[in-house]
C-alpha positions, 0 to 999 in steps of 0.5 A: 329921711330926715324931719324938721326938728319940733322946739315947741315939743318941750320935753318936760311938758310930755313927761308931765304930761305923763302924769307917772306916779311916784317910785314904788315904796320898794325902790325908795327903801332900796335907795335910802338902804345904799345911803349906809354902807354899813347894811346887808344882805338881810337889811336889802332882802326886806323891801324885795321880799314885800313885794311879790312881784319884784322877788319874783323879778329878781329870783327869775333874774338870778336864777337866769342861764347869765349865772349858771348856779348849779342850783336853784336860788329861792330867796332873796337874801341867798340872792342877794349873798351869792350875785351881790348887794349891788347888782341885786339892789340895782336890778330891782330898782330897775324892775321897780322903776320899769312896773311904772311904764305903760305898755303901748300895744300897737305897732311894731313897740314890743314890751317884753323885748325891750325889757329882754333888750335892757337886761342884756344890755346891762349884763354886758356894760356890767362884764365889759366894767368888769373886764376894765377893772372898773370899781363902778361895774355894778353902776354901769350895770343899772345904766344900761338897765335904764337907758331905754326905760323912756321908750314905751311912755314915749310911744304912748305920750306921744302916739302916731308920731312915735311911733312911725319914729320906730316904724322907720327905725326898723325900715331904715335902720337908722338910730332910733336916737338920730330919728328922734333928734331930727324930729323933737330936739331931743332923744330918749336918752335925755327923757330917760336922765330927766326920769332919773331926776324927778325920782331921785336916781343917783346922779350917776345913772343921768351921767351913764344914760343921758347921752348913751346914742351917742359914742361919738360926741362922748370920744370927741367931748371926753366922756368917761370910761363908764359912759361910754361903756355903756353907749358901748352896750346901746350898740348891741343889735337891738329886737326892740324899740331903744337904741 
């Protein structure tokens, strides 16, 4: 079912009304360290280790079945050495950003499922990039992780209107992004890209996220291979509220 667009619903005003806090210091420090190629595992481990919650998320990720290490990895420096600086840095950045998102416990929204879907899509995009020989495979990982990060925020700020879209998505199997564009004139991908700009996350992430839900348009308008790879990851069946 199509909805009339509401051009008066300004995306920037919606995001401003959310009054999200600044990025955690751990995320800011990771971005700063990224500016110097001489920084190694020891340097990147420091801002993660000072945040117990972030440390736990990183170690849980590294000890997941995806990597299949024979023994448990119990410290961040070792995790970075084994998995790679960019993978751990991007996962930690995403975890820090995700910690700022609200958890609207209502309707069909499921924050845990969204978290799991994001990791699955990130790993898929990373593997796809590596299979295609892309140097920026780790950026694909970050882009796919972050592509749906605005969904919980929109569910909270737009409340009943947005939850209706989630319910309609579940009933009709229409992509959430299409319902959003019909209803509001923009998508959660565009909202996520705007959040990245607000937090001064790398431009590469913005480029990968903004139109991740429109593979056809990327193919028709000379989208980059990286953008298309992230868009393909968005097509994975979801158990959450993003697409």
